[in-house]
C-alpha positions in Angstrom: 28.7 55.1 47.9 29.6 56.7 51.2 28.6 60.3 51.6 30.7 61.0 54.7 33.0 64.0 54.6 36.7 63.4 54.1 37.5 65.1 57.4 34.9 63.2 59.4 36.7 60.8 61.8 35.7 57.2 61.5 36.2 54.4 64.0 37.4 51.1 62.9 35.2 48.3 64.1 36.4 45.1 65.6 35.1 43.2 62.6 37.4 45.0 60.2 40.4 44.6 62.5 39.7 40.8 62.7 39.5 40.6 59.0 42.8 42.4 58.6 44.6 40.2 61.1 43.1 37.1 59.5 44.4 38.3 56.1 47.8 38.9 57.7 47.9 35.5 59.2 47.1 34.0 55.8 50.0 36.0 54.3 52.4 34.8 57.0 51.4 31.2 56.3 51.2 31.6 52.5 54.2 33.8 51.8 56.6 32.4 54.5 59.5 34.5 53.2 60.7 36.7 50.4 62.7 35.7 47.3 62.1 31.9 47.6 58.4 31.8 48.4 56.4 28.7 47.8 53.2 29.2 45.9 52.6 25.5 45.1 50.1 24.9 47.9 46.4 25.5 47.9 46.6 29.2 48.8 46.1 31.2 45.6 44.6 34.4 47.0 45.0 36.4 50.2 41.4 37.8 50.3 38.4 38.8 48.5 36.5 42.0 48.0 33.0 41.3 46.6 33.5 38.9 43.7 37.1 39.9 43.1 40.1 38.0 44.7 43.5 39.3 45.5 46.0 37.0 44.0 49.1 36.0 46.0 51.4 36.7 43.1 49.9 40.2 42.7 50.7 40.8 46.4 54.2 39.5 46.0 54.9 41.7 43.0 53.5 44.8 44.7 55.6 44.1 47.8 58.7 43.7 45.7 58.0 47.0 43.9 57.6 48.8 47.2 60.8 47.4 48.6 62.7 48.5 45.4 61.2 52.0 45.8 62.4 52.1 49.4 65.9 51.1 48.5 66.0 53.8 45.8 64.6 56.4 48.3 67.0 55.6 51.2 70.0 54.6 49.2 70.5 51.4 51.1 69.2 47.9 51.3 65.8 47.4 53.0 65.1 43.8 54.1 61.7 42.3 54.4 61.9 42.3 58.2 62.8 46.1 58.2 59.9 46.8 55.8 57.5 44.8 58.1 58.7 46.9 61.1 57.8 50.0 59.1 54.3 48.6 58.3 55.1 48.4 54.5 53.5 45.0 54.1 50.2 46.3 55.7 50.3 49.4 53.5 50.7 47.2 50.4 47.8 45.0 51.5 45.5 48.0 52.2 46.4 49.5 48.8 45.5 46.2 47.1 42.2 45.9 49.0 41.3 49.5 47.9 42.2 48.7 44.3 40.2 45.5 44.3 37.2 47.3 45.8 37.3 49.8 43.0 37.7 47.0 40.4 34.7 45.2 41.9 32.6 48.3 41.8 33.7 49.0 38.2 32.6 45.5 37.2 29.3 45.9 39.1 28.4 49.1 37.2 29.8 47.6 33.9 32.5 50.2 33.5 35.2 49.2 31.1 37.3 50.6 28.2 37.6 49.3 24.6 40.5 47.6 22.9 41.5 50.8 21.1 42.2 52.6 24.5 44.3 49.6 25.7 46.2 49.5 22.5 46.9 53.3 22.7 48.2 53.0 26.2 50.5 50.1 25.3 51.9 51.8 22.1 52.5 55.1 24.0 54.3 53.5 26.9 58.1 54.3 26.9 58.8 50.9 28.4 57.8 49.2 25.2 59.6 51.5 22.7 62.6 50.2 20.7 65.7 51.9 19.6 63.8 53.9 17.0 61.7 55.6 19.7 58.5 53.8 18.6 56.5 50.8 19.9 58.4 47.6 19.3 56.6 44.2 19.5 59.8 42.3 20.5 60.5 44.8 23.3 56.9 44.5 24.5 57.2 40.7 24.8 60.6 40.8 26.3 59.6 43.3 29.0 56.5 41.2 29.9 58.5 38.0 30.0 61.1 39.6 32.4 58.2 40.5 34.7 56.7 37.0 34.5 53.5 38.3 32.7 51.7 37.2 29.7 50.2 39.6 27.1 46.6 38.7 28.0 47.3 39.1 31.8 49.0 42.5 31.3 46.3 43.8 29.0 43.6 42.7 31.4 45.4 44.5 34.2 45.9 47.6 32.1 42.2 47.6 31.2 41.2 47.4 34.9 43.7 50.2 35.7 42.1 52.6 33.2 38.6 51.6 34.3 39.6 52.3 37.9 41.0 55.7 37.0 37.7 56.6 35.3 35.7 55.5 38.3 37.8 57.4 40.8 37.8 60.4 38.5 34.1 60.4 38.3 33.7 60.1 42.1 36.5 62.6 43.1 36.0 65.1 40.3 32.2 65.5 40.7 31.5 65.7 36.9 28.6 67.9 36.0 25.9 66.3 33.9 25.3 68.1 30.5 22.6 70.7 30.5 20.4 69.0 27.7 20.2 65.9 30.0 19.3 67.7 33.2 16.8 70.0 31.4 15.1 67.1 29.7 14.9 65.1 33.0 13.6 68.2 34.9 11.0 69.0 32.3 9.8 65.4 32.3 9.5 65.3 36.1 8.0 68.8 36.4 5.6 68.5 33.5 1.9 68.8 34.4 -1.3 68.2 32.5 -4.9 69.4 33.0 -7.9 67.4 31.7 -11.7 67.3 31.9 -13.8 64.1 31.8 -17.2 63.9 30.2 -19.0 60.7 31.3 -21.5 59.3 28.7 -24.1 56.7 29.6 -26.8 54.8 27.7 -29.3 57.5 28.5 -27.3 60.0 26.4 -27.8 58.0 23.2 -30.3 59.2 20.7 -31.4 55.6 20.1 -30.8 52.4 22.1 -28.2 49.9 21.0 -29.8 47.0 19.1 -29.2 43.5 20.4 -26.7 41.7 18.1 -27.7 38.6 16.1 -25.7 35.5 15.7 -24.1 36.7 12.5 -22.9 39.9 14.1 -21.5 38.0 17.1 -19.7 35.5 14.8 -18.2 38.3 12.7 -16.9 40.1 15.8 -15.5 36.9 17.2 -13.6 36.1 14.0 -12.3 39.7 13.8 -10.9 39.5 17.3 -10.1 35.8 17.6 -6.8 36.5 19.4 -8.7 38.0 22.4 -10.7 34.7 22.8 -7.9 32.2 22.3 -5.5 31.1 25.0 -2.3 29.1 24.4 -2.4 25.4 25.0 -1.1 24.4 28.4 -0.1 21.0 29.8 0.6 19.8 33.3 3.9 18.0 33.6 5.1 15.7 36.4 8.8 14.8 36.6 11.3 13.2 39.0 14.7 14.9 39.3 17.6 12.5 40.0 20.4 15.0 40.7 23.9 13.9 41.9 23.7 15.9 45.1 20.4 14.2 46.0 21.4 10.6 45.5 25.2 10.8 46.2 24.8 10.0 49.9 23.0 6.7 49.2 25.3 5.5 46.3 28.2 3.2 47.1 31.6 4.2 45.8 33.8 1.7 44.0 37.3 2.4 45.3 39.0 0.6 42.4 37.0 2.7 39.8 37.8 5.8 41.8 41.5 5.0 41.9 41.5 4.4 38.1 39.7 7.8 37.5 42.2 9.5 39.8 45.2 8.0 38.0 43.8 8.9 34.6 43.5 12.6 35.7 46.6 12.6 37.8 48.0 15.7 36.0 45.0 17.7 37.2 45.6 16.9 40.9 49.4 16.8 41.1 51.0 20.1 40.2 54.7 20.8 40.3 55.8 23.0 43.2 56.6 26.6 42.1 58.9 29.2 43.7 60.0 32.7 43.1 63.7 32.3 42.3 66.5 34.9 42.3 69.9 33.8 40.9 73.2 35.6 41.6 76.1 34.3 39.5 79.8 34.4 40.7 82.9 34.1 38.5 84.2 31.1 40.5 83.2 28.3 42.7 85.2 29.7 45.6 83.5 33.1 45.4 80.1 31.4 45.3 80.9 29.2 48.3 82.1 32.3 50.2 78.8 34.1 49.4 76.8 31.1 50.5 78.6 30.9 53.8 77.9 34.6 54.4 74.2 34.1 53.7 74.1 31.0 56.0 75.7 33.1 58.7 72.8 35.5 58.6 74.0 38.2 56.2 71.2 39.7 54.0 71.1 38.4 50.5 70.4 41.9 49.3 73.8 42.9 50.5 75.5 40.4 48.2 73.4 41.6 45.3 74.4 45.3 45.9 78.1 44.3 46.1 77.8 43.1 42.5 76.3 46.4 41.4 72.9 44.8 40.7 69.4 45.0 42.1 66.8 42.3 42.6 65.1 42.9 39.3 68.4 42.1 37.5 68.6 38.6 39.1 64.9 37.8 39.2 64.0 34.6 37.3 60.3 34.8 38.1 57.9 32.0 39.1 59.7 28.8 38.3 58.5 25.2 38.6 
């Protein structure tokens, strides 16, 4: 962990700037817009911290939440281009990078929480309470479904959030180790011993040691046979024919390869997915007029606000 003081100025190296701009370039290519973003290509993450990847859908959800918070703060619609001019997209990215770094460190030090803690957090959350003011299973499932989340994915995210809070609390709070632990460690490190050594040789014996006979040698051998016995060992020679070693010299049957591809076509061809938002109008004429306004360059968020809704009300999630 870094030991620099919080008020010590730090210079950003060119390497970190290059990484940030590379990530931003990946975002521009991968996201390509907001509201109808294509995630069906090969880009599934926008970066990696250690062994942890930052998922594109996680970035999209975080960006949507930040835009919703800005709209609530300023009382007006904030488009994606306006948010980019304010640096909101970069702030969201930096926040996710920091969170992923903490998650990676928590995994490295094997810091986690049990199922009981996760269950307590879920049952105490107001978002999952029913009309009776208690945790409701149907409300829990409905809320997760509206946010395009599965129970396992949400619970894994919640477990990581709690572990991250424990890690940051331990670092920032500077917890003091209990006195029994520190006293025991100090006593063990500071403990000292004094000793005296008396060397005895054959000259100090009152009588010389008699030479052992065959019977005494055999009896000692049988009593300590483990000290004179070694495990059986064999020398093995083998030839390893591994796919990577022989693949370059092996011909490929194009027909067999085509049959294998066709048999597993569902693994290689995935339906295209988009983040969809649907705004319903009472008539075809009203819908056509709204479409013409959007085609003319008017912000889609303006139409949503005119109906007294926000983007969460019309969000259909990630749709194939």
